[in-house]
C-alpha positions in Angstrom: 15.2 19.6 24.6 15.1 20.7 21.0 14.5 18.6 17.9 18.3 18.3 17.1 19.1 17.0 20.6 16.2 14.5 20.4 17.4 13.2 17.0 20.9 12.8 18.4 19.6 10.8 21.4 17.5 8.6 19.1 20.5 7.9 16.8 22.6 7.0 19.9 19.8 4.7 21.1 19.6 3.0 17.8 23.4 2.5 17.7 23.4 0.8 21.1 20.4 -1.4 20.4 21.1 -5.1 20.6 22.3 -6.7 17.4 19.6 -9.3 17.4 16.9 -6.6 17.4 18.6 -4.7 14.5 19.0 -8.0 12.5 15.4 -9.0 13.1 13.9 -5.7 12.2 16.1 -5.4 9.2 15.1 -8.8 7.9 11.4 -8.0 8.4 11.6 -4.6 6.7 13.6 -6.1 3.8 11.0 -8.8 3.1 8.1 -6.3 3.1 9.2 -2.8 2.1 5.8 -1.1 2.8 5.2 -2.7 6.2 3.6 -0.9 9.2 5.2 -0.7 12.5 2.4 -2.7 14.2 3.1 -5.5 11.8 6.8 -5.4 12.6 6.1 -5.6 16.3 3.6 -8.4 15.7 6.2 -10.4 13.8 8.8 -9.9 16.6 6.3 -11.1 19.2 5.5 -14.2 17.0 9.1 -14.9 16.6 9.9 -15.0 20.3 6.6 -16.1 21.8 5.8 -19.8 22.5 6.4 -21.9 19.4 8.1 -25.1 18.1 11.5 -23.8 19.2 10.4 -23.9 22.8 9.0 -27.4 22.4 12.3 -28.7 20.9 14.3 -27.0 23.5 12.3 -28.5 26.3 12.6 -31.9 24.7 16.3 -31.6 25.0 16.0 -30.2 28.5 17.5 -26.9 27.4 16.0 -23.9 29.1 18.3 -21.4 27.5 15.9 -20.6 24.6 13.0 -20.0 27.1 15.2 -17.5 29.0 16.4 -15.8 25.9 13.0 -15.4 24.4 11.5 -14.1 27.6 14.3 -11.5 27.9 13.8 -10.5 24.3 10.0 -10.2 24.6 10.6 -8.0 27.7 13.1 -5.9 25.8 10.6 -5.5 22.9 7.8 -4.5 25.4 9.9 -1.9 27.0 11.3 -0.4 23.8 8.4 0.0 21.4 9.3 3.6 20.7 12.9 2.6 19.8 11.5 -0.1 17.4 9.3 2.6 15.9 12.3 4.8 15.2 14.4 1.9 13.9 11.8 1.0 11.4 11.4 4.6 10.3 15.1 4.9 9.9 15.3 1.7 7.8 12.5 2.9 5.6 14.1 6.3 5.1 17.5 4.8 4.2 16.1 2.4 1.6 
């Protein structure tokens, strides 16, 4: 696989990435223009790991947020390279 094919595959992967991930990464990068990728991943983890949203959801006996956050954390864990390329693309375009 040459560089051009790899870039095409990365662009396609970014295009089919979930909207929630694109929105979250975009908002994080817009707030801090010169942010490192490790900080972006840390902020994503903090956003979906156990927090007040989980507590309020459990008070209302709503398990949906727990399931959503678990799925999103799993997606983040499995796609760290994709997040890296998304952040680089956002920095390049701005």
